[in-house]
RODO-2510 file (C-alpha; in nm, 4 decimals, decimal comma):
residues 331
     n   res          X          Y          Z
     1     m    17,5248    -0,1136    11,5016
     2     t    17,3833     0,2395    11,5119
     3     n    17,4540     0,5608    11,3229
     4     d    17,5665     0,7430    11,6385
     5     a    17,9402     0,7045    11,5756
     6     p    17,9457     0,8350    11,2153
     7     y    17,7274     1,1285    11,3181
     8     a    17,9527     1,2147    11,6129
     9     a    18,2621     1,1908    11,3971
    10     g    18,1159     1,4346    11,1454
    11     t    17,9770     1,6829    11,3930
    12     s    18,2706     1,9265    11,3701
    13     r    18,2547     1,9149    10,9910
    14     l    17,8861     1,9990    11,0079
    15     r    17,9578     2,3001    11,2253
    16     d    18,2418     2,4058    10,9965
    17     s    18,0044     2,3929    10,7018
    18     a    17,7478     2,6006    10,8899
    19     r    18,0088     2,8612    10,9867
    20     r    18,1318     2,8843    10,6288
    21     t    17,7766     2,9415    10,5079
    22     l    17,7135     3,2140    10,7640
    23     e    18,0432     3,3861    10,6867
    24     l    17,9779     3,3875    10,3120
    25     e    17,6279     3,5249    10,3594
    26     q    17,7571     3,7854    10,6048
    27     q    18,0131     3,8977    10,3469
    28     a    17,7446     3,9130    10,0786
    29     v    17,5260     4,1404    10,2894
    30     a    17,8182     4,3608    10,3968
    31     a    17,9169     4,4157    10,0325
    32     l    17,5736     4,5623     9,9543
    33     a    17,6446     4,8821    10,1499
    34     e    17,9388     4,9683     9,9247
    35     r    17,7232     4,9402     9,6120
    36     l    17,4393     5,1660     9,7217
    37     d    17,4264     5,4552     9,4754
    38     d    17,1956     5,7126     9,3161
    39     s    16,9845     5,4321     9,1758
    40     f    16,8783     5,3396     9,5292
    41     d    16,7723     5,6999     9,5903
    42     h    16,5809     5,6985     9,2610
    43     a    16,4041     5,3760     9,3559
    44     c    16,2978     5,5316     9,6862
    45     r    16,1717     5,8455     9,5128
    46     l    15,9686     5,6400     9,2656
    47     i    15,7978     5,4584     9,5518
    48     l    15,7452     5,7729     9,7600
    49     a    15,5800     5,9404     9,4597
    50     c    15,3627     5,6341     9,3926
    51     h    14,9880     5,6944     9,4317
    52     g    14,9072     5,3259     9,4012
    53     r    15,0864     5,0256     9,5431
    54     v    15,4226     4,8599     9,5083
    55     v    15,3751     4,5347     9,3175
    56     v    15,6588     4,2954     9,4014
    57     t    15,7260     4,0005     9,1744
    58     g    15,9808     3,7227     9,1349
    59     m    16,0064     3,3584     9,0351
    60     g    16,1212     3,0597     9,2397
    61     k    16,3375     3,1452     9,5411
    62     s    16,3362     3,5100     9,4329
    63     g    15,9586     3,4900     9,4457
    64     h    15,9672     3,3792     9,8077
    65     i    16,1947     3,6730     9,8911
    66     a    15,9692     3,9043     9,6917
    67     g    15,6710     3,7944     9,8996
    68     k    15,8545     3,8743    10,2209
    69     i    15,9644     4,2154    10,0897
    70     a    15,6051     4,2958     9,9933
    71     a    15,4890     4,2024    10,3444
    72     t    15,7608     4,4158    10,5054
    73     l    15,6777     4,7160    10,2881
    74     a    15,3063     4,6828    10,3620
    75     s    15,3640     4,6675    10,7383
    76     t    15,5909     4,9732    10,7409
    77     g    15,3778     5,2286    10,5623
    78     t    15,4255     5,1376    10,1949
    79     p    15,1185     4,9611    10,0513
    80     a    15,2458     4,6573     9,8628
    81     f    15,1492     4,3092     9,7496
    82     f    15,3068     4,0149     9,5676
    83     v    15,2109     3,9039     9,2171
    84     h    15,3396     3,5778     9,0712
    85     p    15,5004     3,6594     8,7340
    86     g    15,3674     3,3439     8,5700
    87     e    15,0134     3,4239     8,6782
    88     a    15,0600     3,7857     8,5703
    89     s    15,1003     3,6709     8,2094
    90     h    14,7742     3,4802     8,2391
    91     g    14,5419     3,7448     8,3732
    92     d    14,6878     3,8731     8,6980
    93     l    14,8535     4,1607     8,5156
    94     g    14,5157     4,3276     8,5577
    95     m    14,6108     4,3723     8,9235
    96     i    14,8760     4,6240     8,8176
    97     t    14,7706     4,9804     8,7322
    98     r    14,9444     5,2858     8,5897
    99     g    14,9635     5,4375     8,9361
   100     d    15,1627     5,1454     9,0759
   101     v    15,5358     5,0777     9,0916
   102     v    15,6689     4,7307     9,0107
   103     l    15,9662     4,5868     9,2005
   104     a    16,0944     4,2814     9,0125
   105     l    16,3486     4,0355     9,1582
   106     s    16,5679     3,8038     8,9547
   107     n    16,9226     3,7092     9,0444
   108     s    17,0173     3,6537     8,6806
   109     g    16,8012     3,9351     8,5496
   110     e    16,6960     3,7015     8,2707
   111     t    16,4135     3,5013     8,4289
   112     a    16,1737     3,4440     8,1390
   113     e    15,8525     3,4826     8,3388
   114     v    15,9726     3,8186     8,4718
   115     t    16,1239     3,9642     8,1538
   116     a    15,8027     3,8704     7,9705
   117     l    15,6304     4,1455     8,1680
   118     l    15,8635     4,4195     8,0410
   119     p    15,6745     4,5109     7,7187
   120     l    15,3438     4,5213     7,9035
   121     l    15,4789     4,7386     8,1842
   122     k    15,6415     4,9768     7,9362
   123     r    15,3140     5,0057     7,7437
   124     m    15,1272     5,0839     8,0660
   125     g    15,3886     5,3360     8,1726
   126     t    15,4282     5,1670     8,5118
   127     p    15,7668     5,2484     8,6716
   128     l    15,9898     4,9444     8,7132
   129     i    16,2522     4,8874     8,9820
   130     s    16,4674     4,5790     8,9323
   131     m    16,6713     4,3935     9,1929
   132     t    16,9210     4,1611     9,0273
   133     g    17,2747     4,0321     9,0606
   134     r    17,3639     4,1573     8,7118
   135     p    17,3128     4,5277     8,6337
   136     g    17,3751     4,4612     8,2634
   137     s    17,1016     4,1987     8,2398
   138     t    16,7788     4,2437     8,0439
   139     l    16,5857     4,3292     8,3575
   140     g    16,8593     4,5581     8,4890
   141     r    16,8916     4,7534     8,1624
   142     h    16,5195     4,8103     8,1117
   143     a    16,4358     4,9177     8,4670
   144     d    16,3840     5,2785     8,5702
   145     a    16,5998     5,2061     8,8762
   146     h    16,8225     4,9077     8,9419
   147     l    16,9216     4,7702     9,2824
   148     d    17,2394     4,5644     9,2686
   149     a    17,2018     4,2554     9,4880
   150     g    17,4877     4,0651     9,3289
   151     v    17,7066     3,8285     9,5297
   152     e    18,0535     3,6955     9,4608
   153     r    17,9398     3,3378     9,5127
   154     e    17,6628     3,1346     9,6668
   155     a    17,7167     2,9737    10,0051
   156     c    17,6236     2,6450     9,8395
   157     p    17,9531     2,4599     9,7758
   158     l    17,8294     2,3857     9,4229
   159     d    17,7658     2,7589     9,3747
   160     l    17,4204     2,6654     9,2487
   161     a    17,1523     2,6746     9,5191
   162     p    17,0294     3,0303     9,5906
   163     t    17,1733     3,1043     9,9346
   164     s    17,3942     3,4132     9,9539
   165     s    17,1978     3,5733     9,6708
   166     t    16,8590     3,5327     9,8384
   167     t    17,0000     3,6528    10,1715
   168     a    17,1419     3,9620     9,9989
   169     a    16,8130     4,0322     9,8210
   170     l    16,6220     3,9965    10,1481
   171     a    16,8576     4,2365    10,3261
   172     l    16,8406     4,4876    10,0422
   173     g    16,4625     4,4694    10,0539
   174     d    16,4733     4,5431    10,4260
   175     a    16,7063     4,8369    10,3603
   176     l    16,4601     4,9736    10,1066
   177     a    16,1648     4,9344    10,3430
   178     v    16,3434     5,1025    10,6338
   179     a    16,4656     5,3916    10,4180
   180     l    16,1055     5,4490    10,3061
   181     l    15,9784     5,4138    10,6621
   182     e    16,2141     5,6823    10,7888
   183     s    16,1455     5,9091    10,4929
   184     r    15,7718     5,8939    10,5613
   185     g    15,8195     5,9548    10,9331
   186     f    15,6355     5,6294    11,0007
   187     t    15,5647     5,5931    11,3722
   188     a    15,5361     5,3006    11,6104
   189     e    15,1674     5,3819    11,6536
   190     e    15,1138     5,3536    11,2764
   191     f    15,2995     5,0234    11,2785
   192     a    15,0688     4,8990    11,5515
   193     l    14,7616     4,9848    11,3435
   194     s    14,8687     4,7253    11,0877
   195     h    14,9507     4,4742    11,3643
   196     p    14,6464     4,4975    11,5949
   197     g    14,6610     4,1301    11,6856
   198     g    15,0278     4,1248    11,7819
   199     s    15,1813     4,2000    12,1184
   200     l    15,3231     4,5253    11,9817
   201     g    14,9805     4,6321    11,8640
   202     k    14,8377     4,5660    12,2066
   203     r    15,1137     4,7631    12,3746
   204     l    15,0681     5,0602    12,1442
   205     l    14,6934     5,0653    12,0885
   206     l    14,5398     4,9704    12,4224
   207     r    14,4623     5,2590    12,6574
   208     v    14,4069     5,2507    13,0301
   209     s    14,0378     5,3257    12,9675
   210     d    14,0106     4,9993    12,7699
   211     l    14,1154     4,7896    13,0701
   212     m    14,0189     4,9766    13,3867
   213     h    13,7480     4,8791    13,6345
   214     e    13,4836     5,1500    13,6568
   215     g    13,1393     5,2239    13,7957
   216     s    13,0441     4,9817    14,0695
   217     r    13,3815     4,8054    14,0290
   218     l    13,5740     5,1166    14,1362
   219     p    13,6945     5,0784    14,4980
   220     a    13,6472     5,4049    14,6867
   221     v    13,5743     5,5340    15,0369
   222     p    13,5380     5,8937    15,1577
   223     l    13,7916     6,0752    15,3699
   224     g    13,7287     6,0220    15,7393
   225     s    13,6061     5,6646    15,6910
   226     p    13,6991     5,4150    15,9613
   227     l    13,9878     5,1956    15,8549
   228     r    13,7521     4,8992    15,8829
   229     d    13,5392     5,0397    15,5964
   230     a    13,8473     5,0777    15,3767
   231     l    13,9478     4,7163    15,4449
   232     l    13,5992     4,5927    15,3634
   233     e    13,6066     4,7872    15,0335
   234     i    13,9435     4,6386    14,9403
   235     t    13,8099     4,2897    15,0127
   236     r    13,4847     4,3512    14,8247
   237     q    13,6485     4,4752    14,5047
   238     g    13,9491     4,2427    14,5146
   239     l    14,1959     4,4841    14,3547
   240     g    14,4304     4,5175    14,6514
   241     f    14,3601     4,8857    14,7172
   242     t    14,0936     5,1496    14,7514
   243     c    14,0761     5,5137    14,6498
   244     v    14,0134     5,7670    14,9244
   245     v    13,8171     6,0675    14,7984
   246     d    13,7533     6,4102    14,9495
   247     a    13,4213     6,5951    14,9758
   248     d    13,4557     6,7157    14,6132
   249     g    13,5112     6,3624    14,4868
   250     r    13,8816     6,4170    14,4146
   251     l    14,1444     6,1592    14,4925
   252     a    14,3037     6,2417    14,8284
   253     g    14,5083     5,9234    14,8549
   254     v    14,4982     5,5446    14,8365
   255     y    14,5056     5,2654    15,0868
   256     t    14,6636     4,9402    14,9728
   257     d    14,7495     4,5916    15,0935
   258     g    15,1040     4,7198    15,1455
   259     d    14,9732     5,0038    15,3599
   260     l    14,7862     4,7476    15,5715
   261     r    15,1067     4,5577    15,6450
   262     r    15,2763     4,8799    15,7492
   263     t    14,9746     4,9690    15,9639
   264     l    14,9930     4,6361    16,1446
   265     d    15,3629     4,6923    16,2130
   266     q    15,3048     5,0392    16,3577
   267     h    14,9679     5,0135    16,5370
   268     s    14,8470     4,7576    16,7860
   269     d    14,4834     4,8780    16,7838
   270     l    14,3221     4,9295    16,4412
   271     s    13,9697     4,9932    16,5678
   272     a    14,0309     5,3600    16,6481
   273     l    14,2086     5,4413    16,3209
   274     s    14,0662     5,6416    16,0354
   275     v    14,1791     5,5695    15,6797
   276     d    14,3137     5,9278    15,6748
   277     d    14,5687     5,8328    15,9400
   278     v    14,7364     5,5551    15,7421
   279     m    14,6667     5,6084    15,3721
   280     t    14,9308     5,6965    15,1120
   281     r    14,9075     6,0571    14,9944
   282     p    14,8559     6,1575    14,7199
   283     g    14,8817     5,8072    14,5758
   284     k    14,9972     5,6990    14,2294
   285     r    14,7494     5,7873    13,9592
   286     i    14,7135     5,7791    13,5825
   287     a    14,4877     5,9331    13,3183
   288     p    14,2388     5,7118    13,1309
   289     d    14,3743     5,8020    12,7848
   290     t    14,7298     5,6954    12,8769
   291     l    14,8713     5,3991    12,6881
   292     a    14,8450     5,0760    12,8843
   293     a    15,2165     5,0227    12,8252
   294     e    15,2876     5,3441    13,0182
   295     a    15,0805     5,2094    13,3063
   296     v    15,3033     4,9011    13,3094
   297     r    15,6137     5,1178    13,3307
   298     l    15,4671     5,3272    13,6151
   299     m    15,3688     5,0193    13,8123
   300     e    15,7083     4,8557    13,7652
   301     d    15,9004     5,1714    13,8547
   302     s    15,6842     5,2301    14,1638
   303     r    15,6743     4,8610    14,2578
   304     i    15,2970     4,8617    14,2890
   305     s    15,0306     4,6361    14,1429
   306     a    14,7386     4,8764    14,1007
   307     l    14,6662     5,2347    14,0015
   308     a    14,3878     5,4845    14,0498
   309     v    14,2632     5,6261    13,7197
   310     v    14,1623     5,9918    13,7477
   311     d    14,0110     6,2477    13,5113
   312     a    14,1437     6,5959    13,4390
   313     d    13,9915     6,7244    13,7655
   314     g    14,1586     6,4548    13,9741
   315     r    13,8389     6,2574    14,0316
   316     p    13,8705     5,8759    14,0253
   317     v    13,6996     5,7222    13,7220
   318     g    13,8528     5,3776    13,7334
   319     a    14,1038     5,1375    13,8800
   320     l    14,3696     4,9381    13,6966
   321     h    14,5403     4,6228    13,8243
   322     m    14,8506     4,4493    13,6937
   323     h    14,6396     4,1373    13,6341
   324     d    14,4336     4,3330    13,3796
   325     l    14,7495     4,4174    13,1897
   326     l    14,8661     4,0552    13,1991
   327     a    14,5304     3,9245    13,0802
   328     s    14,5211     4,1703    12,7883
   329     g    14,8648     4,0678    12,6602
   330     v    15,0200     4,4102    12,7137
   331     i    15,2860     4,2460    12,9309
***
């Protein structure tokens, strides 16, 4: 005998339990919006006026949420870090300075390790923002600003395991971080600076000049060149196209693999052709300081796989291929 039958019989009950959990947590988060008040504004102003860092603390499950909130704040323009409240009472309080703001999480507002910090923070004059489920709690009453993350009940059927309450605290932390982000005018480029290793960082930080082929790797032939020379240059450089430059070194057009197919369709004898006769004028081009992500958009919109990179005078300084963008992680 196997356990397959009992599991199959209980599958719908499992899904029902999951749906009930999601609905309760959804209701808990939705209720937060109705309780936002002047205290939220005050909390934001305390952080915006902070010359140090936001020190986020919490114990147990609240501590895990506090760590995530600290990470979100730090990545969106508000310097922040997590301090364990138990460790703070044994030396780590030295990490907190008068110029900081403390954000303390506790669903009950009575967590001993967190409330133990109150006298020390008051003595230091460090502003305290509390996030609890009970505004009248010790932590709620002694904070400079209180964020109400209370929930009607936990999603846990025993109403014991932190579920709805931690979800609400996490969402309220996100709301705080986004409100601060927008108030600071934090940009996508600034976000990328704190995420240089991520795909977003690559899309927002890499420029065409970082990826282009230049110098001897730049495919180019002069105007008036026999088509044969243009084809040899395309083959030699392996980028699927060549720039065609005028007597002043400016880009007059490009000749691509696609142009070659069209040439073969329209001309039976290629030996008498000049590249001028069949090239694409003026050819798609891009500046070297353009974001690589913009190059992707231009290539996709134009349905091409390579671009000539030109300077302010229209002279080719590089060549960019879609493969370069793929290899760099921009795409």
